[in-house]
C-alpha positions in Angstrom: -4.8 -40.2 81.0 -2.1 -39.9 78.1 0.2 -37.0 76.5 -1.2 -35.6 73.2 -2.2 -32.2 72.0 -5.2 -30.8 71.0 -5.9 -30.9 67.1 -8.9 -28.8 66.3 -9.9 -29.3 62.2 -10.7 -26.5 60.2 -9.7 -27.8 57.0 -12.7 -29.1 55.9 -12.0 -32.5 55.2 -14.5 -34.8 56.2 -16.0 -34.8 60.0 -18.5 -36.8 62.4 -22.0 -38.0 61.0 -21.1 -37.1 57.1 -20.8 -33.9 57.9 -18.2 -31.7 55.8 -16.7 -30.0 58.6 -15.8 -31.6 62.1 -16.3 -29.1 65.1 -15.1 -29.5 69.0 -17.8 -31.0 71.5 -17.0 -29.1 74.6 -19.4 -30.5 77.3 -19.6 -30.8 81.4 -19.9 -34.2 82.5 -19.2 -35.4 85.9 -15.4 -35.9 85.8 -15.2 -31.7 85.1 -15.3 -30.8 81.2 -15.4 -33.3 78.5 -14.1 -32.0 75.1 -14.3 -34.2 71.9 -11.3 -32.4 69.4 -11.6 -33.9 65.7 -8.1 -35.1 64.8 -7.6 -33.4 61.1 -5.3 -35.9 59.8 -8.2 -38.7 60.1 -11.5 -37.9 58.7 -13.9 -39.1 61.7 -11.8 -39.6 64.2 -11.5 -37.9 67.7 -9.6 -37.3 71.0 -11.2 -36.7 74.2 -9.8 -34.4 77.1 -11.8 -34.2 80.3 -10.5 -30.9 82.1 -7.7 -30.6 79.4 -6.1 -34.1 80.1 -6.2 -36.5 77.4 -7.8 -39.6 77.8 -8.7 -41.3 74.7 -8.6 -41.4 70.7 -10.9 -42.7 68.6 -10.8 -43.7 64.7 -14.3 -44.6 64.0 -14.0 -45.6 60.6 -10.9 -47.6 62.2 -11.1 -48.9 65.2 -8.3 -51.1 65.4 -6.2 -48.1 65.0 -4.4 -47.1 68.6 -2.6 -43.5 68.5 -1.8 -42.8 72.3 1.3 -45.1 73.2 0.0 -46.6 75.9 -3.3 -48.0 74.1 -1.3 -49.8 71.5 0.5 -51.6 74.2 -2.6 -52.7 75.8 -3.6 -53.0 72.3 -0.9 -55.8 72.2 -1.9 -57.6 75.3 -5.9 -57.6 73.6 -4.0 -59.1 70.8 -2.0 -62.3 72.4 -4.3 -63.1 75.6 -5.7 -65.7 72.9 -4.8 -66.8 69.5 -5.4 -64.5 66.8 -9.3 -63.5 66.2 -10.6 -65.6 68.8 -13.3 -64.4 70.4 -12.8 -63.5 74.2 -14.9 -61.7 77.2 -12.9 -58.8 78.5 -13.7 -56.4 81.8 -12.7 -52.6 80.9 -12.4 -50.7 84.3 -12.6 -47.2 82.7 -14.6 -46.3 79.7 -13.1 -43.3 77.9 -14.5 -42.7 74.7 -14.9 -47.1 74.7 -11.5 -46.9 72.4 -10.1 -50.3 73.5 -13.3 -52.0 73.6 -14.2 -51.0 70.1 -10.5 -52.5 68.8 -11.3 -55.8 70.6 -14.9 -55.7 69.0 -12.7 -54.9 65.8 -10.2 -57.3 66.3 -11.7 -60.1 68.0 -15.3 -60.4 66.6 -18.3 -62.0 68.7 -16.1 -60.9 72.1 -18.3 -60.2 75.1 -17.2 -57.2 76.8 -18.3 -55.4 79.8 -17.7 -51.7 80.3 -17.7 -50.1 83.8 -17.4 -45.9 83.5 -18.6 -44.0 86.3 -19.1 -40.8 84.7 -22.7 -41.5 83.6 -22.8 -38.1 82.0 -19.9 -39.2 80.0 -20.9 -42.3 78.8 -24.4 -40.6 77.5 -22.0 -38.0 75.7 -19.9 -41.1 73.7 -23.0 -42.8 72.8 -24.5 -40.0 71.2 -21.3 -38.2 69.4 -19.2 -41.4 68.9 -21.3 -44.6 68.7 -20.4 -47.8 69.1 -21.4 -50.6 66.5 -24.5 -52.4 67.1 -23.3 -55.5 66.1 -20.8 -55.6 68.9 -21.3 -57.1 72.4 -20.6 -54.3 74.6 -22.6 -53.4 77.8 -21.9 -50.4 79.6 -22.3 -49.5 83.0 -22.0 -46.1 85.0 -20.7 -47.6 88.3 -17.9 -47.5 90.4 -15.0 -49.4 89.1 -14.9 -51.8 92.6 -18.9 -51.6 92.3 -19.2 -53.0 88.9 -16.1 -55.7 89.1 -18.2 -56.9 92.3 -21.2 -57.6 89.7 -18.5 -59.6 87.4 -19.3 -63.7 87.8 -16.1 -65.7 89.4 -13.2 -66.7 86.4 -15.6 -65.3 83.7 -13.1 -62.8 82.2 -9.9 -63.3 79.5 -8.4 -60.3 80.8 -9.2 -57.1 82.9 -8.2 -53.7 82.1 -8.1 -50.9 83.9 -7.7 -47.4 83.1 -9.1 -45.5 85.5 -8.3 -41.9 86.1 -10.3 -39.4 87.7 -8.7 -35.5 87.5 -5.5 -37.5 86.1 -5.2 -39.9 88.9 -5.9 -43.4 89.6 -8.2 -43.4 92.9 -7.3 -44.8 96.3 -9.4 -47.5 96.4 -8.2 -49.1 92.8 -4.6 -49.2 93.5 -4.4 -51.9 96.8 -4.3 -55.2 97.2 -7.9 -55.9 97.9 -8.8 -54.5 94.5 -6.2 -56.7 93.0 -8.0 -59.7 94.6 -11.3 -58.7 93.3 -9.4 -58.9 90.0 -8.0 -62.6 90.3 -11.9 -63.7 91.4 -12.9 -62.4 88.1 -10.2 -63.8 85.8 -10.3 -67.0 84.7 -7.3 -69.3 85.5 -5.4 -68.4 82.6 -6.7 -64.9 82.4 -4.5 -61.9 82.1 -4.9 -58.7 84.3 -3.2 -55.4 82.7 -3.4 -51.8 84.1 -2.0 -48.4 82.7 -0.3 -46.5 85.4 0.8 -43.4 85.6 4.0 -41.9 87.6 7.3 -39.8 87.3 10.4 -39.3 89.3 10.8 -41.0 91.7 8.5 -43.7 90.7 7.3 -44.8 93.8 3.8 -45.0 93.2 4.6 -47.5 90.1 7.3 -49.5 92.4 4.4 -50.0 94.8 1.5 -51.1 92.4 4.5 -54.0 91.3 4.6 -55.1 94.6 0.8 -55.5 95.0 0.3 -57.4 92.0 2.9 -59.5 92.9 1.3 -60.4 95.8 -1.7 -61.6 93.8 -0.4 -62.5 90.2 2.7 -64.7 90.0 3.4 -63.9 87.0 4.3 -60.0 85.8 5.5 -58.3 83.1 5.8 -53.9 82.4 5.9 -52.2 80.0 6.9 -48.7 79.3 9.0 -46.0 77.6 12.7 -47.0 78.8 12.6 -42.9 79.9 10.2 -43.4 82.3 11.8 -46.5 83.3 14.5 -44.6 84.4 12.6 -41.8 86.1 13.5 -39.4 83.4 10.2 -38.2 83.0 6.1 -38.6 84.4 4.5 -41.1 81.5 2.3 -44.2 81.6 3.6 -47.9 81.9 1.6 -50.9 81.5 1.5 -53.3 83.9 0.2 -57.2 82.8 -0.2 -60.0 85.3 -1.6 -63.4 85.2 -1.7 -66.6 87.0 -0.1 -68.2 84.0 3.2 -67.7 81.8 2.9 -64.4 80.1 4.1 -64.5 76.3 7.0 -62.2 76.8 9.1 -62.8 73.8 6.4 -61.4 71.7 5.6 -58.7 74.1 8.7 -57.4 73.5 8.8 -57.8 70.0 5.9 -55.9 69.6 6.2 -53.4 72.2 9.9 -52.4 70.1 8.5 -52.0 66.9 6.0 -49.7 68.1 6.4 -45.7 66.6 7.3 -45.0 70.0 9.2 -48.1 71.2 8.9 -49.5 74.8 11.0 -51.8 77.0 9.5 -54.6 78.7 10.8 -55.5 82.4 9.7 -58.9 83.9 11.1 -61.6 86.3 14.5 -60.5 88.6 14.6 -57.4 86.4 11.3 -56.4 87.3 12.0 -57.7 91.1 15.0 -55.5 91.2 12.9 -52.5 89.8 10.3 -52.8 92.3 13.6 -51.8 94.6 11.8 -53.0 98.2 8.7 -51.4 97.7 5.6 -52.8 99.9 2.5 -54.0 99.0 -0.8 -51.0 99.0 -3.4 -51.9 101.6 -7.2 -50.2 101.6 -6.2 -48.7 104.7 -3.0 -47.1 103.2 -3.8 -46.4 99.5 -3.1 -43.1 98.3 -4.0 -41.7 94.7 -1.7 -41.9 91.9 0.4 -38.7 91.9 -0.6 -35.9 90.1 1.0 -35.3 86.4 3.3 -31.9 86.0 1.0 -29.3 84.4 3.9 -30.2 81.3 3.0 -33.1 80.4 -0.3 -31.5 78.6 1.2 -29.0 76.8 
């Protein structure tokens, strides 16, 4: 989920599959009404909306282009998880329009990736309208995120990315210590976990997710817009965890140089930010809070 405005193409400057003008594609999927809206500024680029909430942006001509702020921050994690260009194993929990899998395939050729996306109708729509590079080593499974994660071998992944939203909210069963323990099983000893989280004032969900991750991952960092961290507005934050030290200095530099600069919190500052929040267990887990209507206007 990200903040965005719908952009419809009516200027005739090229569209999908060689058409002279791109048109919106609107179809019901399992999770609601899906809309693929052409980007009038980029000839073969699209934004995916589900029930009006922006989910992904894809440029078929330039899959390394990341439009959404939170996806750029997750792109930095992909860039830093291994030396430049080295193939990696990635698990994507939540598929959307496969934006981050396309990014990893473009920037790290020969990477092996698994996408777990519960919405089979959405997968079919994206495959048809925004086809993947046939040479990319990407497997898509239409399963619940935890069910799909259970099928991944121990210590398989260099990186697990969680970007799962149902009705613009992260499902409760993907917010718990038990869930993150399963993630830790899948990532290599020096692997990385990164999650797209959404919250607003008073940031109780975000603080709880940091406390939950701290039970499983000894090294943590949080990347977010300063106004979100100050509790001034609802927005996205990227939580990064690992069993090994994270590249904090480089992550900080990249986040600060983005078009919409972000701040990186870690160490004592992140502990202080968590403010005594307690870890979340399956038995008491709840979905992330719904965004206010103004977020998508």
